Legacy VTK file of the C-alpha trace (Angstrom):
# vtk DataFile Version 3.0
C-alpha trace
ASCII
DATASET POLYDATA
POINTS 384 float
6.322 38.109 41.635
4.826 41.442 42.620
5.655 43.676 45.606
3.168 46.312 46.746
2.924 49.078 49.325
-0.244 47.748 50.980
-1.131 44.622 52.920
-3.213 42.497 50.488
-6.087 41.261 52.635
-8.482 40.673 49.709
-7.625 39.726 46.136
-9.611 39.323 42.908
-8.656 39.130 39.244
-9.993 39.106 35.705
-8.298 38.300 32.386
-6.046 41.368 32.491
-5.866 42.778 36.037
-5.182 41.694 39.604
-7.012 43.685 42.288
-5.687 43.780 45.846
-7.097 45.683 48.802
-6.063 46.523 52.332
-8.481 48.023 54.835
-7.936 51.538 53.426
-6.537 51.286 49.881
-6.968 49.182 46.770
-4.539 48.520 43.941
-4.873 47.529 40.281
-1.997 45.695 38.632
-2.023 44.899 34.931
-0.282 41.523 34.693
1.331 40.331 31.489
0.119 37.346 29.500
-0.090 37.072 25.679
-3.750 38.115 25.850
-3.344 40.859 28.446
-0.271 42.198 26.659
-2.319 42.944 23.538
-4.883 44.679 25.762
-2.057 46.667 27.318
-0.767 47.866 23.945
-4.242 48.877 22.773
-5.088 50.683 26.005
-2.006 52.893 26.055
0.724 53.761 28.515
-1.511 54.641 31.448
-2.043 50.910 32.084
1.648 50.082 32.085
1.991 50.013 35.847
-0.071 49.478 38.963
-2.435 52.132 40.231
-3.201 52.748 43.902
-6.378 54.381 45.232
-7.842 55.267 48.618
-11.313 53.941 49.351
-12.570 57.417 50.356
-11.445 58.983 47.060
-13.754 59.527 44.089
-11.695 58.660 40.991
-13.126 59.843 37.668
-10.446 58.615 35.252
-9.086 62.147 34.721
-5.782 61.383 36.480
-5.085 58.532 34.037
-5.718 60.824 31.063
-3.352 63.466 32.468
-0.747 60.798 33.176
-1.062 59.543 29.606
-0.409 63.047 28.254
2.292 63.930 30.778
4.325 60.900 31.849
6.105 62.894 34.533
2.801 63.459 36.350
2.403 61.269 39.433
-0.912 61.581 41.304
-0.683 61.545 45.081
-2.449 58.773 46.988
-4.060 59.176 50.391
-2.694 56.513 52.775
-4.600 57.583 55.906
-6.873 55.220 57.806
-10.543 55.350 56.857
-13.493 55.347 59.244
-15.278 52.738 57.076
-12.745 50.036 56.135
-12.864 47.692 53.139
-14.131 44.197 53.954
-14.390 42.450 50.531
-14.197 42.955 46.779
-15.324 41.350 43.527
-14.370 41.946 39.913
-15.455 41.188 36.354
-14.127 42.322 32.985
-16.149 45.544 33.174
-16.462 46.435 36.843
-14.829 46.342 40.265
-17.128 46.379 43.304
-15.732 46.955 46.794
-17.644 46.286 50.009
-17.179 48.281 53.212
-17.948 47.339 56.801
-20.904 49.743 56.985
-22.681 47.812 54.211
-21.744 50.304 51.501
-20.768 49.040 48.052
-18.736 51.120 45.608
-18.754 50.266 41.904
-15.882 51.278 39.614
-15.698 50.979 35.839
-12.781 49.158 34.198
-10.134 49.451 32.863
-10.227 53.225 33.464
-11.078 53.352 37.146
-14.011 55.699 37.724
-16.538 55.541 40.558
-19.934 55.064 38.878
-22.329 53.959 41.646
-22.710 53.628 45.388
-25.148 51.137 46.930
-26.126 50.536 50.548
-26.939 47.066 51.901
-28.775 46.107 55.069
-25.897 43.829 56.073
-22.121 43.706 56.261
-20.819 41.899 53.158
-18.281 39.104 53.550
-17.804 37.951 49.933
-18.749 39.467 46.568
-18.896 37.874 43.114
-20.008 39.301 39.757
-21.365 37.166 36.919
-19.634 37.001 33.545
-21.682 39.736 31.833
-21.744 42.094 34.853
-25.527 42.028 35.244
-25.791 40.443 38.695
-23.865 40.609 41.950
-23.984 37.810 44.515
-23.310 38.691 48.143
-22.540 36.532 51.166
-22.844 38.487 54.400
-21.067 37.833 57.689
-23.895 35.540 58.853
-23.629 33.296 55.762
-26.766 34.550 53.986
-26.575 34.672 50.176
-28.464 37.457 48.368
-28.393 39.016 44.910
-28.214 42.534 43.532
-29.384 43.306 39.996
-26.754 45.579 38.449
-28.943 46.445 35.455
-32.261 47.322 37.094
-33.854 50.627 35.980
-33.241 52.109 39.413
-29.551 51.369 39.233
-29.090 52.523 35.654
-30.849 55.799 36.418
-27.866 56.869 38.543
-25.316 56.510 35.772
-23.921 59.974 36.520
-20.939 60.062 38.828
-22.097 60.331 42.456
-20.544 62.928 44.687
-18.884 62.166 48.020
-22.134 62.780 49.892
-24.456 61.078 47.405
-25.565 57.538 48.135
-27.794 55.284 46.098
-29.718 53.244 48.661
-30.596 49.764 47.449
-32.141 47.438 49.986
-31.715 43.868 48.807
-34.921 42.870 50.552
-37.003 45.789 49.354
-36.252 46.480 45.674
-39.711 46.726 44.092
-38.282 46.629 40.567
-37.287 42.992 40.925
-39.183 41.443 43.817
-38.295 37.855 43.003
-34.583 38.607 42.963
-34.699 40.849 46.024
-36.579 38.269 48.115
-34.181 35.439 47.262
-31.831 34.274 50.001
-30.084 31.105 51.107
-28.524 30.514 54.513
-25.314 28.821 55.660
-23.480 29.656 52.420
-19.679 29.851 52.686
-18.464 29.889 49.074
-19.737 30.771 45.601
-18.509 30.854 42.001
-20.230 32.177 38.872
-19.850 30.230 35.636
-17.348 31.973 33.382
-19.462 31.297 30.269
-23.072 31.541 31.489
-24.425 34.527 33.481
-27.307 32.455 34.901
-25.284 29.686 36.573
-23.881 30.037 40.096
-22.280 27.284 42.181
-22.585 27.682 45.954
-21.504 25.693 48.988
-23.939 25.170 51.873
-22.286 23.272 54.715
-21.224 20.007 52.988
-23.512 20.346 49.967
-22.863 21.980 46.620
-25.806 23.533 44.784
-25.916 24.908 41.256
-28.382 27.772 40.861
-29.827 28.229 37.375
-31.290 31.687 37.681
-32.878 31.363 41.117
-33.744 27.650 40.886
-31.383 25.216 42.651
-30.500 21.876 41.096
-30.160 18.670 43.092
-27.360 19.040 45.674
-24.048 17.221 45.416
-22.363 16.023 48.599
-18.993 17.774 48.681
-16.830 19.862 50.983
-14.470 21.055 48.257
-13.443 24.648 47.640
-14.629 25.758 44.199
-11.771 26.634 41.820
-13.493 27.112 38.470
-16.884 26.765 36.811
-17.056 26.595 33.028
-18.367 24.334 30.273
-20.982 23.049 32.778
-18.205 21.508 34.898
-17.133 22.569 38.375
-13.601 21.935 39.585
-13.162 21.857 43.352
-10.220 21.077 45.599
-10.302 19.322 48.975
-8.144 21.796 50.881
-8.778 20.206 54.280
-7.333 16.897 53.072
-4.414 18.622 51.368
-3.507 20.546 54.533
-3.356 17.292 56.494
-0.445 16.210 54.277
0.603 19.262 52.260
3.915 17.773 51.114
2.278 14.896 49.236
-0.944 16.039 47.522
-2.568 13.662 45.060
-4.905 14.061 42.106
-7.678 12.518 44.219
-8.016 15.850 46.003
-9.217 17.478 42.767
-12.910 16.989 42.012
-14.559 17.514 38.617
-18.335 17.719 39.029
-20.878 18.010 36.219
-23.991 20.177 36.215
-27.277 18.245 36.116
-28.122 19.326 32.552
-24.840 17.838 31.319
-25.452 14.571 33.172
-29.023 14.389 31.875
-27.920 14.984 28.287
-25.386 12.161 28.527
-28.048 9.825 29.930
-30.511 10.698 27.162
-27.919 10.090 24.457
-26.836 6.770 25.964
-30.216 5.352 27.001
-32.928 7.049 24.926
-31.960 8.637 21.616
-30.915 11.628 19.551
-34.434 13.049 19.112
-35.173 13.190 22.842
-31.721 14.607 23.603
-32.225 17.299 20.946
-35.497 18.370 22.554
-33.830 18.537 25.975
-30.886 20.611 24.720
-33.271 23.047 23.021
-34.912 23.603 26.419
-31.523 23.943 28.169
-29.237 25.502 25.542
-25.504 25.680 26.163
-22.541 25.356 23.753
-21.234 22.342 25.695
-24.568 20.518 25.322
-24.815 21.347 21.612
-21.267 20.051 21.112
-22.091 16.854 22.999
-25.205 16.384 20.855
-23.254 17.104 17.655
-20.602 14.510 18.480
-23.224 11.876 19.282
-25.047 12.643 16.015
-21.802 12.364 14.035
-21.116 8.942 15.548
-24.571 7.806 14.403
-24.115 9.510 10.989
-27.132 11.732 11.678
-25.611 14.525 9.611
-28.503 17.062 9.625
-28.637 17.029 13.437
-24.845 17.118 13.680
-24.560 20.118 11.354
-27.317 22.067 13.135
-25.721 21.349 16.520
-22.249 22.394 15.372
-23.781 25.657 14.132
-25.399 26.248 17.550
-22.050 25.872 19.342
-20.143 27.890 16.691
-17.818 24.986 15.873
-16.637 25.891 12.363
-14.246 22.898 11.958
-17.139 20.619 12.951
-19.390 22.202 10.321
-16.704 21.699 7.660
-16.265 18.069 8.744
-19.993 17.365 8.347
-19.956 18.966 4.891
-17.096 16.654 3.943
-19.097 13.655 5.149
-22.015 14.756 2.942
-19.762 14.281 -0.098
-18.839 10.704 0.849
-21.330 8.129 -0.414
-19.838 5.004 1.179
-21.028 4.434 4.759
-17.865 2.532 5.697
-15.702 5.427 4.530
-17.915 7.780 6.527
-17.360 5.647 9.621
-13.611 5.700 8.988
-13.627 9.503 8.753
-15.640 9.690 11.979
-13.177 7.366 13.730
-10.290 9.585 12.614
-12.181 12.703 13.750
-12.417 11.254 17.267
-8.704 10.266 17.145
-9.417 6.536 16.925
-6.799 6.177 14.214
-6.295 2.411 14.378
-10.021 1.844 13.851
-10.037 4.331 10.960
-7.122 2.547 9.286
-8.851 -0.808 9.700
-12.016 0.526 8.044
-10.042 2.035 5.149
-8.260 -1.239 4.506
-11.560 -3.121 4.789
-12.909 -1.333 1.698
-9.579 -1.575 -0.154
-8.627 2.090 0.322
-4.998 1.659 1.286
-4.290 5.093 -0.183
-6.513 6.746 2.434
-4.887 4.733 5.228
-1.455 5.877 4.014
-2.657 9.485 3.789
-3.947 9.270 7.373
-0.619 7.996 8.700
1.259 10.656 6.727
-0.820 13.379 8.399
0.034 11.847 11.774
3.742 11.667 10.934
3.756 7.897 11.538
6.303 7.151 8.836
7.114 3.620 10.008
3.482 2.659 9.528
3.460 4.429 6.148
6.325 2.212 4.986
4.525 -0.892 6.273
1.323 0.033 4.441
3.183 0.745 1.210
4.822 -2.700 1.374
1.438 -4.377 1.766
-0.261 -5.808 -1.264
LINES 1 385
384 0 1 2 3 4 5 6 7 8 9 10 11 12 13 14 15 16 17 18 19 20 21 22 23 24 25 26 27 28 29 30 31 32 33 34 35 36 37 38 39 40 41 42 43 44 45 46 47 48 49 50 51 52 53 54 55 56 57 58 59 60 61 62 63 64 65 66 67 68 69 70 71 72 73 74 75 76 77 78 79 80 81 82 83 84 85 86 87 88 89 90 91 92 93 94 95 96 97 98 99 100 101 102 103 104 105 106 107 108 109 110 111 112 113 114 115 116 117 118 119 120 121 122 123 124 125 126 127 128 129 130 131 132 133 134 135 136 137 138 139 140 141 142 143 144 145 146 147 148 149 150 151 152 153 154 155 156 157 158 159 160 161 162 163 164 165 166 167 168 169 170 171 172 173 174 175 176 177 178 179 180 181 182 183 184 185 186 187 188 189 190 191 192 193 194 195 196 197 198 199 200 201 202 203 204 205 206 207 208 209 210 211 212 213 214 215 216 217 218 219 220 221 222 223 224 225 226 227 228 229 230 231 232 233 234 235 236 237 238 239 240 241 242 243 244 245 246 247 248 249 250 251 252 253 254 255 256 257 258 259 260 261 262 263 264 265 266 267 268 269 270 271 272 273 274 275 276 277 278 279 280 281 282 283 284 285 286 287 288 289 290 291 292 293 294 295 296 297 298 299 300 301 302 303 304 305 306 307 308 309 310 311 312 313 314 315 316 317 318 319 320 321 322 323 324 325 326 327 328 329 330 331 332 333 334 335 336 337 338 339 340 341 342 343 344 345 346 347 348 349 350 351 352 353 354 355 356 357 358 359 360 361 362 363 364 365 366 367 368 369 370 371 372 373 374 375 376 377 378 379 380 381 382 383
């Protein structure tokens, strides 16, 4: 539990920080998990507590350095009301972007908070989201129009020096000549969005009662849903039916959680089930993703197509899978290969049956020993 000195109207988080904002101030809190704790130790003492800033200030990171050298130093924070209040915020691992009612966006570097850019929109932002590699910002304005801002365009990168209080980098989303296709893109009636945590090109959005997945700027076939998007990774979207939950909040059920697959994942499954490995391989090469390569590798292993399986495991960086395929290469009995594959997919009863079918009781016993199934080990040893 965390208590703070501001009213948290907007909240965002990444793997190490929680960001909360009121209309005038924003706060960074480094929360503790095993992963974030190691980040905390590496980063030093200046990240050991929350930091509070005023939206009109221009932090440069100097105060954190001074505080690290002199622990008794406590910077003062302006708590006065601003003429241009905060209205939204979005965060990634590298950046925090805060929207203001005038249409101004302020970008801060992380974890040392320093103001690096100011942008001006032609609308009042309502929601902000940054993709996983901090190259693109998605914006929903107060009228429900979705637009994008390229965070790595030459125009933006040219203002890498810290802007002064009176300096403003004006970026019109509808008039950026450096990326016309991106600047002209918009979709209406959007009320929610979520970037994939493992692919910077995939964005899930909600339009009325339809969910769309944007790959780049191209939408896939819509899915009928009114769920609120919780997460988007491994080509799967998890959504929750909040309206149904609020009708009976004391007795929620698992039916209110939806797991939806991206079209490329569904298509790969269909190709593997109805067509074949070769066609699925060609499709995955055109739509590469670690989840698809892993799916292809597992299907190839089941069919004992070891060259395809090994290449696919390499593409998804699955080292245990690569080692497993190498072990299969050294087995010259197809039945034993099938038994190893059954054990790999945790179908242990089938694996034991195959071992016994080729008179390899020793391998069946070894399998049960690894599983700690000692009663079955005794039964197998008494057989014969």
